[in-house]
Structure formats: structure tokens, C-alpha cells
mmCIF file of the protein (N, C-alpha, C, O) and its ligand, coordinates in Angstrom:
data_MODEL
# 
_entry.id   MODEL 
# 
loop_
_entity.id 
_entity.type 
_entity.pdbx_number_of_molecules 
1 polymer     1 
2 non-polymer 1 
# 
_entity_poly.entity_id                      1 
_entity_poly.type                           'polypeptide(L)' 
_entity_poly.nstd_linkage                   no 
_entity_poly.nstd_monomer                   no 
_entity_poly.pdbx_seq_one_letter_code       
;(UNK)(UNK)(UNK)(UNK)(UNK)(UNK)(UNK)(UNK)(UNK)(UNK)(UNK)(UNK)(UNK)(UNK)(UNK)(UNK)
(UNK)(UNK)(UNK)(UNK)(UNK)(UNK)(UNK)(UNK)(UNK)(UNK)(UNK)(UNK)(UNK)(UNK)(UNK)(UNK)
(UNK)(UNK)(UNK)(UNK)(UNK)(UNK)(UNK)(UNK)
;
_entity_poly.pdbx_seq_one_letter_code_can   XXXXXXXXXXXXXXXXXXXXXXXXXXXXXXXXXXXXXXXX 
_entity_poly.pdbx_strand_id                 A 
# 
loop_
_entity_poly_seq.entity_id 
_entity_poly_seq.num 
_entity_poly_seq.mon_id 
_entity_poly_seq.hetero 
1 1  UNK n 
1 2  UNK n 
1 3  UNK n 
1 4  UNK n 
1 5  UNK n 
1 6  UNK n 
1 7  UNK n 
1 8  UNK n 
1 9  UNK n 
1 10 UNK n 
1 11 UNK n 
1 12 UNK n 
1 13 UNK n 
1 14 UNK n 
1 15 UNK n 
1 16 UNK n 
1 17 UNK n 
1 18 UNK n 
1 19 UNK n 
1 20 UNK n 
1 21 UNK n 
1 22 UNK n 
1 23 UNK n 
1 24 UNK n 
1 25 UNK n 
1 26 UNK n 
1 27 UNK n 
1 28 UNK n 
1 29 UNK n 
1 30 UNK n 
1 31 UNK n 
1 32 UNK n 
1 33 UNK n 
1 34 UNK n 
1 35 UNK n 
1 36 UNK n 
1 37 UNK n 
1 38 UNK n 
1 39 UNK n 
1 40 UNK n 
# 
loop_
_struct_asym.id 
_struct_asym.entity_id 
A 1 
B 2 
# 
loop_
_chem_comp.id 
_chem_comp.type 
_chem_comp.mon_nstd_flag 
UNK 'L-peptide linking' . 
ZN  non-polymer         . 
# 
_pdbx_entity_nonpoly.entity_id   2 
_pdbx_entity_nonpoly.name        ? 
_pdbx_entity_nonpoly.comp_id     ZN 
# 
_pdbx_nonpoly_scheme.asym_id         B 
_pdbx_nonpoly_scheme.entity_id       2 
_pdbx_nonpoly_scheme.mon_id          ZN 
_pdbx_nonpoly_scheme.ndb_seq_num     1 
_pdbx_nonpoly_scheme.pdb_seq_num     101 
_pdbx_nonpoly_scheme.auth_seq_num    101 
_pdbx_nonpoly_scheme.pdb_mon_id      ZN 
_pdbx_nonpoly_scheme.auth_mon_id     ZN 
_pdbx_nonpoly_scheme.pdb_strand_id   A 
_pdbx_nonpoly_scheme.pdb_ins_code    . 
# 
loop_
_atom_site.group_PDB 
_atom_site.id 
_atom_site.type_symbol 
_atom_site.label_atom_id 
_atom_site.label_alt_id 
_atom_site.label_comp_id 
_atom_site.label_asym_id 
_atom_site.label_entity_id 
_atom_site.label_seq_id 
_atom_site.pdbx_PDB_ins_code 
_atom_site.Cartn_x 
_atom_site.Cartn_y 
_atom_site.Cartn_z 
_atom_site.occupancy 
_atom_site.B_iso_or_equiv 
_atom_site.pdbx_formal_charge 
_atom_site.auth_seq_id 
_atom_site.auth_comp_id 
_atom_site.auth_asym_id 
_atom_site.auth_atom_id 
_atom_site.pdbx_PDB_model_num 
ATOM   1   N  N  . UNK A 1 1  ? 0.818   -1.179 -0.002  1.00 0.00 ? 1   UNK A N  1 
ATOM   2   C  CA . UNK A 1 1  ? 0.006   0.040  0.026   1.00 0.00 ? 1   UNK A CA 1 
ATOM   3   C  C  . UNK A 1 1  ? 0.849   1.244  -0.015  1.00 0.00 ? 1   UNK A C  1 
ATOM   4   O  O  . UNK A 1 1  ? 1.946   1.264  0.543   1.00 0.00 ? 1   UNK A O  1 
ATOM   5   N  N  . UNK A 1 2  ? 0.364   2.260  -0.669  1.00 0.00 ? 2   UNK A N  1 
ATOM   6   C  CA . UNK A 1 2  ? 1.179   3.536  -0.762  1.00 0.00 ? 2   UNK A CA 1 
ATOM   7   C  C  . UNK A 1 2  ? 0.391   4.695  -0.203  1.00 0.00 ? 2   UNK A C  1 
ATOM   8   O  O  . UNK A 1 2  ? -0.836  4.684  -0.114  1.00 0.00 ? 2   UNK A O  1 
ATOM   9   N  N  . UNK A 1 3  ? 1.171   5.705  0.172   1.00 0.00 ? 3   UNK A N  1 
ATOM   10  C  CA . UNK A 1 3  ? 0.516   6.933  0.632   1.00 0.00 ? 3   UNK A CA 1 
ATOM   11  C  C  . UNK A 1 3  ? 1.197   8.086  -0.072  1.00 0.00 ? 3   UNK A C  1 
ATOM   12  O  O  . UNK A 1 3  ? 2.400   8.079  -0.333  1.00 0.00 ? 3   UNK A O  1 
ATOM   13  N  N  . UNK A 1 4  ? 0.364   9.086  -0.369  1.00 0.00 ? 4   UNK A N  1 
ATOM   14  C  CA . UNK A 1 4  ? 0.959   10.325 -0.909  1.00 0.00 ? 4   UNK A CA 1 
ATOM   15  C  C  . UNK A 1 4  ? 0.358   11.544 -0.176  1.00 0.00 ? 4   UNK A C  1 
ATOM   16  O  O  . UNK A 1 4  ? -0.793  11.512 0.260   1.00 0.00 ? 4   UNK A O  1 
ATOM   17  N  N  . UNK A 1 5  ? 1.149   12.601 -0.051  1.00 0.00 ? 5   UNK A N  1 
ATOM   18  C  CA . UNK A 1 5  ? 0.710   13.753 0.563   1.00 0.00 ? 5   UNK A CA 1 
ATOM   19  C  C  . UNK A 1 5  ? 0.508   14.853 -0.460  1.00 0.00 ? 5   UNK A C  1 
ATOM   20  O  O  . UNK A 1 5  ? 1.426   15.251 -1.178  1.00 0.00 ? 5   UNK A O  1 
ATOM   21  N  N  . UNK A 1 6  ? -0.736  15.331 -0.502  1.00 0.00 ? 6   UNK A N  1 
ATOM   22  C  CA . UNK A 1 6  ? -1.058  16.380 -1.467  1.00 0.00 ? 6   UNK A CA 1 
ATOM   23  C  C  . UNK A 1 6  ? -0.404  17.672 -1.209  1.00 0.00 ? 6   UNK A C  1 
ATOM   24  O  O  . UNK A 1 6  ? -0.504  18.166 -0.086  1.00 0.00 ? 6   UNK A O  1 
ATOM   25  N  N  . UNK A 1 7  ? 0.292   18.301 -2.187  1.00 0.00 ? 7   UNK A N  1 
ATOM   26  C  CA . UNK A 1 7  ? 0.994   19.538 -2.005  1.00 0.00 ? 7   UNK A CA 1 
ATOM   27  C  C  . UNK A 1 7  ? 0.032   20.693 -1.905  1.00 0.00 ? 7   UNK A C  1 
ATOM   28  O  O  . UNK A 1 7  ? 0.407   21.756 -1.410  1.00 0.00 ? 7   UNK A O  1 
ATOM   29  N  N  . UNK A 1 8  ? -1.170  20.529 -2.348  1.00 0.00 ? 8   UNK A N  1 
ATOM   30  C  CA . UNK A 1 8  ? -2.181  21.589 -2.265  1.00 0.00 ? 8   UNK A CA 1 
ATOM   31  C  C  . UNK A 1 8  ? -2.882  21.731 -0.945  1.00 0.00 ? 8   UNK A C  1 
ATOM   32  O  O  . UNK A 1 8  ? -2.885  22.807 -0.346  1.00 0.00 ? 8   UNK A O  1 
ATOM   33  N  N  . UNK A 1 9  ? -3.486  20.632 -0.480  1.00 0.00 ? 9   UNK A N  1 
ATOM   34  C  CA . UNK A 1 9  ? -4.281  20.661 0.706   1.00 0.00 ? 9   UNK A CA 1 
ATOM   35  C  C  . UNK A 1 9  ? -3.623  19.946 1.927   1.00 0.00 ? 9   UNK A C  1 
ATOM   36  O  O  . UNK A 1 9  ? -4.147  19.959 3.041   1.00 0.00 ? 9   UNK A O  1 
ATOM   37  N  N  . UNK A 1 10 ? -2.432  19.315 1.647   1.00 0.00 ? 10  UNK A N  1 
ATOM   38  C  CA . UNK A 1 10 ? -1.651  18.563 2.658   1.00 0.00 ? 10  UNK A CA 1 
ATOM   39  C  C  . UNK A 1 10 ? -2.449  17.331 3.200   1.00 0.00 ? 10  UNK A C  1 
ATOM   40  O  O  . UNK A 1 10 ? -2.153  16.796 4.268   1.00 0.00 ? 10  UNK A O  1 
ATOM   41  N  N  . UNK A 1 11 ? -3.437  16.926 2.435   1.00 0.00 ? 11  UNK A N  1 
ATOM   42  C  CA . UNK A 1 11 ? -4.132  15.733 2.892   1.00 0.00 ? 11  UNK A CA 1 
ATOM   43  C  C  . UNK A 1 11 ? -3.399  14.424 2.412   1.00 0.00 ? 11  UNK A C  1 
ATOM   44  O  O  . UNK A 1 11 ? -2.804  14.363 1.336   1.00 0.00 ? 11  UNK A O  1 
ATOM   45  N  N  . UNK A 1 12 ? -3.490  13.438 3.257   1.00 0.00 ? 12  UNK A N  1 
ATOM   46  C  CA . UNK A 1 12 ? -2.903  12.161 2.936   1.00 0.00 ? 12  UNK A CA 1 
ATOM   47  C  C  . UNK A 1 12 ? -3.944  11.275 2.309   1.00 0.00 ? 12  UNK A C  1 
ATOM   48  O  O  . UNK A 1 12 ? -5.082  11.170 2.768   1.00 0.00 ? 12  UNK A O  1 
ATOM   49  N  N  . UNK A 1 13 ? -3.477  10.593 1.162   1.00 0.00 ? 13  UNK A N  1 
ATOM   50  C  CA . UNK A 1 13 ? -4.395  9.628  0.548   1.00 0.00 ? 13  UNK A CA 1 
ATOM   51  C  C  . UNK A 1 13 ? -3.692  8.339  0.334   1.00 0.00 ? 13  UNK A C  1 
ATOM   52  O  O  . UNK A 1 13 ? -2.493  8.340  0.056   1.00 0.00 ? 13  UNK A O  1 
ATOM   53  N  N  . UNK A 1 14 ? -4.395  7.195  0.452   1.00 0.00 ? 14  UNK A N  1 
ATOM   54  C  CA . UNK A 1 14 ? -3.823  5.866  0.328   1.00 0.00 ? 14  UNK A CA 1 
ATOM   55  C  C  . UNK A 1 14 ? -4.330  5.183  -0.881  1.00 0.00 ? 14  UNK A C  1 
ATOM   56  O  O  . UNK A 1 14 ? -5.457  5.398  -1.325  1.00 0.00 ? 14  UNK A O  1 
ATOM   57  N  N  . UNK A 1 15 ? -3.447  4.319  -1.435  1.00 0.00 ? 15  UNK A N  1 
ATOM   58  C  CA . UNK A 1 15 ? -3.843  3.536  -2.614  1.00 0.00 ? 15  UNK A CA 1 
ATOM   59  C  C  . UNK A 1 15 ? -3.028  2.235  -2.655  1.00 0.00 ? 15  UNK A C  1 
ATOM   60  O  O  . UNK A 1 15 ? -1.906  2.152  -2.155  1.00 0.00 ? 15  UNK A O  1 
ATOM   61  N  N  . UNK A 1 16 ? -3.656  1.219  -3.282  1.00 0.00 ? 16  UNK A N  1 
ATOM   62  C  CA . UNK A 1 16 ? -2.942  -0.009 -3.512  1.00 0.00 ? 16  UNK A CA 1 
ATOM   63  C  C  . UNK A 1 16 ? -1.943  0.078  -4.631  1.00 0.00 ? 16  UNK A C  1 
ATOM   64  O  O  . UNK A 1 16 ? -0.946  -0.645 -4.656  1.00 0.00 ? 16  UNK A O  1 
ATOM   65  N  N  . UNK A 1 17 ? -2.218  0.968  -5.556  1.00 0.00 ? 17  UNK A N  1 
ATOM   66  C  CA . UNK A 1 17 ? -1.305  1.124  -6.719  1.00 0.00 ? 17  UNK A CA 1 
ATOM   67  C  C  . UNK A 1 17 ? -0.899  2.590  -6.860  1.00 0.00 ? 17  UNK A C  1 
ATOM   68  O  O  . UNK A 1 17 ? -1.344  3.464  -6.116  1.00 0.00 ? 17  UNK A O  1 
ATOM   69  N  N  . UNK A 1 18 ? -0.038  2.815  -7.846  1.00 0.00 ? 18  UNK A N  1 
ATOM   70  C  CA . UNK A 1 18 ? 0.521   4.179  -7.958  1.00 0.00 ? 18  UNK A CA 1 
ATOM   71  C  C  . UNK A 1 18 ? 0.137   4.902  -9.251  1.00 0.00 ? 18  UNK A C  1 
ATOM   72  O  O  . UNK A 1 18 ? 0.693   5.959  -9.552  1.00 0.00 ? 18  UNK A O  1 
ATOM   73  N  N  . UNK A 1 19 ? -0.793  4.353  -10.009 1.00 0.00 ? 19  UNK A N  1 
ATOM   74  C  CA . UNK A 1 19 ? -1.084  4.980  -11.252 1.00 0.00 ? 19  UNK A CA 1 
ATOM   75  C  C  . UNK A 1 19 ? -2.411  5.818  -11.104 1.00 0.00 ? 19  UNK A C  1 
ATOM   76  O  O  . UNK A 1 19 ? -3.286  5.507  -10.296 1.00 0.00 ? 19  UNK A O  1 
ATOM   77  N  N  . UNK A 1 20 ? -2.493  6.896  -11.940 1.00 0.00 ? 20  UNK A N  1 
ATOM   78  C  CA . UNK A 1 20 ? -3.701  7.739  -11.937 1.00 0.00 ? 20  UNK A CA 1 
ATOM   79  C  C  . UNK A 1 20 ? -4.146  8.104  -10.579 1.00 0.00 ? 20  UNK A C  1 
ATOM   80  O  O  . UNK A 1 20 ? -5.250  7.749  -10.167 1.00 0.00 ? 20  UNK A O  1 
ATOM   81  N  N  . UNK A 1 21 ? -3.310  8.813  -9.857  1.00 0.00 ? 21  UNK A N  1 
ATOM   82  C  CA . UNK A 1 21 ? -3.654  9.147  -8.442  1.00 0.00 ? 21  UNK A CA 1 
ATOM   83  C  C  . UNK A 1 21 ? -4.097  10.615 -8.401  1.00 0.00 ? 21  UNK A C  1 
ATOM   84  O  O  . UNK A 1 21 ? -3.336  11.529 -8.720  1.00 0.00 ? 21  UNK A O  1 
ATOM   85  N  N  . UNK A 1 22 ? -5.359  10.801 -7.993  1.00 0.00 ? 22  UNK A N  1 
ATOM   86  C  CA . UNK A 1 22 ? -5.967  12.127 -7.803  1.00 0.00 ? 22  UNK A CA 1 
ATOM   87  C  C  . UNK A 1 22 ? -6.294  12.284 -6.349  1.00 0.00 ? 22  UNK A C  1 
ATOM   88  O  O  . UNK A 1 22 ? -6.826  11.371 -5.717  1.00 0.00 ? 22  UNK A O  1 
ATOM   89  N  N  . UNK A 1 23 ? -5.966  13.482 -5.794  1.00 0.00 ? 23  UNK A N  1 
ATOM   90  C  CA . UNK A 1 23 ? -6.315  13.785 -4.411  1.00 0.00 ? 23  UNK A CA 1 
ATOM   91  C  C  . UNK A 1 23 ? -7.861  13.719 -4.242  1.00 0.00 ? 23  UNK A C  1 
ATOM   92  O  O  . UNK A 1 23 ? -8.643  14.351 -4.952  1.00 0.00 ? 23  UNK A O  1 
ATOM   93  N  N  . UNK A 1 24 ? -8.225  12.867 -3.203  1.00 0.00 ? 24  UNK A N  1 
ATOM   94  C  CA . UNK A 1 24 ? -9.625  12.739 -2.937  1.00 0.00 ? 24  UNK A CA 1 
ATOM   95  C  C  . UNK A 1 24 ? -10.307 14.000 -2.278  1.00 0.00 ? 24  UNK A C  1 
ATOM   96  O  O  . UNK A 1 24 ? -11.530 14.143 -2.274  1.00 0.00 ? 24  UNK A O  1 
ATOM   97  N  N  . UNK A 1 25 ? -9.477  14.853 -1.753  1.00 0.00 ? 25  UNK A N  1 
ATOM   98  C  CA . UNK A 1 25 ? -9.943  16.014 -1.073  1.00 0.00 ? 25  UNK A CA 1 
ATOM   99  C  C  . UNK A 1 25 ? -10.190 17.186 -1.947  1.00 0.00 ? 25  UNK A C  1 
ATOM   100 O  O  . UNK A 1 25 ? -11.235 17.833 -1.881  1.00 0.00 ? 25  UNK A O  1 
ATOM   101 N  N  . UNK A 1 26 ? -9.153  17.476 -2.827  1.00 0.00 ? 26  UNK A N  1 
ATOM   102 C  CA . UNK A 1 26 ? -9.209  18.722 -3.589  1.00 0.00 ? 26  UNK A CA 1 
ATOM   103 C  C  . UNK A 1 26 ? -9.118  18.397 -5.112  1.00 0.00 ? 26  UNK A C  1 
ATOM   104 O  O  . UNK A 1 26 ? -9.228  19.298 -5.943  1.00 0.00 ? 26  UNK A O  1 
ATOM   105 N  N  . UNK A 1 27 ? -8.915  17.103 -5.463  1.00 0.00 ? 27  UNK A N  1 
ATOM   106 C  CA . UNK A 1 27 ? -8.871  16.863 -6.900  1.00 0.00 ? 27  UNK A CA 1 
ATOM   107 C  C  . UNK A 1 27 ? -7.593  17.090 -7.615  1.00 0.00 ? 27  UNK A C  1 
ATOM   108 O  O  . UNK A 1 27 ? -7.523  16.979 -8.838  1.00 0.00 ? 27  UNK A O  1 
ATOM   109 N  N  . UNK A 1 28 ? -6.512  17.430 -6.820  1.00 0.00 ? 28  UNK A N  1 
ATOM   110 C  CA . UNK A 1 28 ? -5.201  17.752 -7.387  1.00 0.00 ? 28  UNK A CA 1 
ATOM   111 C  C  . UNK A 1 28 ? -4.637  16.425 -7.985  1.00 0.00 ? 28  UNK A C  1 
ATOM   112 O  O  . UNK A 1 28 ? -4.810  15.329 -7.452  1.00 0.00 ? 28  UNK A O  1 
ATOM   113 N  N  . UNK A 1 29 ? -3.946  16.629 -9.146  1.00 0.00 ? 29  UNK A N  1 
ATOM   114 C  CA . UNK A 1 29 ? -3.240  15.477 -9.787  1.00 0.00 ? 29  UNK A CA 1 
ATOM   115 C  C  . UNK A 1 29 ? -2.018  15.135 -9.014  1.00 0.00 ? 29  UNK A C  1 
ATOM   116 O  O  . UNK A 1 29 ? -1.138  15.992 -8.932  1.00 0.00 ? 29  UNK A O  1 
ATOM   117 N  N  . UNK A 1 30 ? -1.861  13.984 -8.441  1.00 0.00 ? 30  UNK A N  1 
ATOM   118 C  CA . UNK A 1 30 ? -0.702  13.576 -7.592  1.00 0.00 ? 30  UNK A CA 1 
ATOM   119 C  C  . UNK A 1 30 ? 0.201   12.708 -8.305  1.00 0.00 ? 30  UNK A C  1 
ATOM   120 O  O  . UNK A 1 30 ? 1.037   12.071 -7.664  1.00 0.00 ? 30  UNK A O  1 
ATOM   121 N  N  . UNK A 1 31 ? 0.121   12.602 -9.669  1.00 0.00 ? 31  UNK A N  1 
ATOM   122 C  CA . UNK A 1 31 ? 1.034   11.624 -10.346 1.00 0.00 ? 31  UNK A CA 1 
ATOM   123 C  C  . UNK A 1 31 ? 2.465   12.027 -10.248 1.00 0.00 ? 31  UNK A C  1 
ATOM   124 O  O  . UNK A 1 31 ? 3.335   11.160 -10.332 1.00 0.00 ? 31  UNK A O  1 
ATOM   125 N  N  . UNK A 1 32 ? 2.781   13.320 -10.070 1.00 0.00 ? 32  UNK A N  1 
ATOM   126 C  CA . UNK A 1 32 ? 4.173   13.790 -9.905  1.00 0.00 ? 32  UNK A CA 1 
ATOM   127 C  C  . UNK A 1 32 ? 4.666   13.685 -8.482  1.00 0.00 ? 32  UNK A C  1 
ATOM   128 O  O  . UNK A 1 32 ? 5.854   13.887 -8.231  1.00 0.00 ? 32  UNK A O  1 
ATOM   129 N  N  . UNK A 1 33 ? 3.830   13.389 -7.584  1.00 0.00 ? 33  UNK A N  1 
ATOM   130 C  CA . UNK A 1 33 ? 4.216   13.359 -6.129  1.00 0.00 ? 33  UNK A CA 1 
ATOM   131 C  C  . UNK A 1 33 ? 4.818   11.998 -5.791  1.00 0.00 ? 33  UNK A C  1 
ATOM   132 O  O  . UNK A 1 33 ? 4.332   10.961 -6.244  1.00 0.00 ? 33  UNK A O  1 
ATOM   133 N  N  . UNK A 1 34 ? 5.856   12.016 -5.010  1.00 0.00 ? 34  UNK A N  1 
ATOM   134 C  CA . UNK A 1 34 ? 6.530   10.743 -4.630  1.00 0.00 ? 34  UNK A CA 1 
ATOM   135 C  C  . UNK A 1 34 ? 5.606   9.939  -3.778  1.00 0.00 ? 34  UNK A C  1 
ATOM   136 O  O  . UNK A 1 34 ? 4.991   10.472 -2.854  1.00 0.00 ? 34  UNK A O  1 
ATOM   137 N  N  . UNK A 1 35 ? 5.486   8.618  -4.073  1.00 0.00 ? 35  UNK A N  1 
ATOM   138 C  CA . UNK A 1 35 ? 4.681   7.755  -3.221  1.00 0.00 ? 35  UNK A CA 1 
ATOM   139 C  C  . UNK A 1 35 ? 5.493   7.112  -2.211  1.00 0.00 ? 35  UNK A C  1 
ATOM   140 O  O  . UNK A 1 35 ? 6.630   6.742  -2.501  1.00 0.00 ? 35  UNK A O  1 
ATOM   141 N  N  . UNK A 1 36 ? 4.993   6.936  -0.997  1.00 0.00 ? 36  UNK A N  1 
ATOM   142 C  CA . UNK A 1 36 ? 5.688   6.273  0.054   1.00 0.00 ? 36  UNK A CA 1 
ATOM   143 C  C  . UNK A 1 36 ? 5.052   4.950  0.358   1.00 0.00 ? 36  UNK A C  1 
ATOM   144 O  O  . UNK A 1 36 ? 3.832   4.849  0.487   1.00 0.00 ? 36  UNK A O  1 
ATOM   145 N  N  . UNK A 1 37 ? 5.856   3.958  0.471   1.00 0.00 ? 37  UNK A N  1 
ATOM   146 C  CA . UNK A 1 37 ? 5.307   2.623  0.753   1.00 0.00 ? 37  UNK A CA 1 
ATOM   147 C  C  . UNK A 1 37 ? 4.987   2.532  2.258   1.00 0.00 ? 37  UNK A C  1 
ATOM   148 O  O  . UNK A 1 37 ? 5.815   2.914  3.083   1.00 0.00 ? 37  UNK A O  1 
ATOM   149 N  N  . UNK A 1 38 ? 3.832   2.046  2.608   1.00 0.00 ? 38  UNK A N  1 
ATOM   150 C  CA . UNK A 1 38 ? 3.402   1.877  3.973   1.00 0.00 ? 38  UNK A CA 1 
ATOM   151 C  C  . UNK A 1 38 ? 2.934   0.479  4.255   1.00 0.00 ? 38  UNK A C  1 
ATOM   152 O  O  . UNK A 1 38 ? 2.429   -0.198 3.359   1.00 0.00 ? 38  UNK A O  1 
ATOM   153 N  N  . UNK A 1 39 ? 3.088   0.033  5.470   1.00 0.00 ? 39  UNK A N  1 
ATOM   154 C  CA . UNK A 1 39 ? 2.629   -1.276 5.803   1.00 0.00 ? 39  UNK A CA 1 
ATOM   155 C  C  . UNK A 1 39 ? 1.118   -1.239 6.009   1.00 0.00 ? 39  UNK A C  1 
ATOM   156 O  O  . UNK A 1 39 ? 0.588   -0.190 6.376   1.00 0.00 ? 39  UNK A O  1 
ATOM   157 N  N  . UNK A 1 40 ? 0.408   -2.337 5.789   1.00 0.00 ? 40  UNK A N  1 
ATOM   158 C  CA . UNK A 1 40 ? -1.020  -2.396 5.912   1.00 0.00 ? 40  UNK A CA 1 
ATOM   159 C  C  . UNK A 1 40 ? -1.420  -2.808 7.282   1.00 0.00 ? 40  UNK A C  1 
ATOM   160 O  O  . UNK A 1 40 ? -2.612  -2.912 7.571   1.00 0.00 ? 40  UNK A O  1 
HETATM 161 ZN ZN . ZN  B 2 .  ? -5.469  17.775 -2.090  1.00 0.00 2 101 ZN  A ZN 1 
# 
């Protein structure tokens, strides 16, 4: 599982994959943001 922190709203979002990642809070495109691997 991966987590990304949105540069716009600072919200954290989680996903099982890393493609087509959009911030669920503000709709920012997070594809250029570094994904961090997290334990489930
Ligand atoms: Zn956001």
C-alpha cells in the first residue's frame, strides 16, 4: 500500500497502486508526487 501527501491541501491519501492518483480531497493530480510505501 502507498501513501501520498497532497501539496495543495496537505491531505494524505492511500492507494494499493501508484497510477492515476488524484487527491480525494481537492482533486489535485498527484502523479508527480513521490509515493511512500506503507505497511497495511
Ligand atoms: Zn489535495
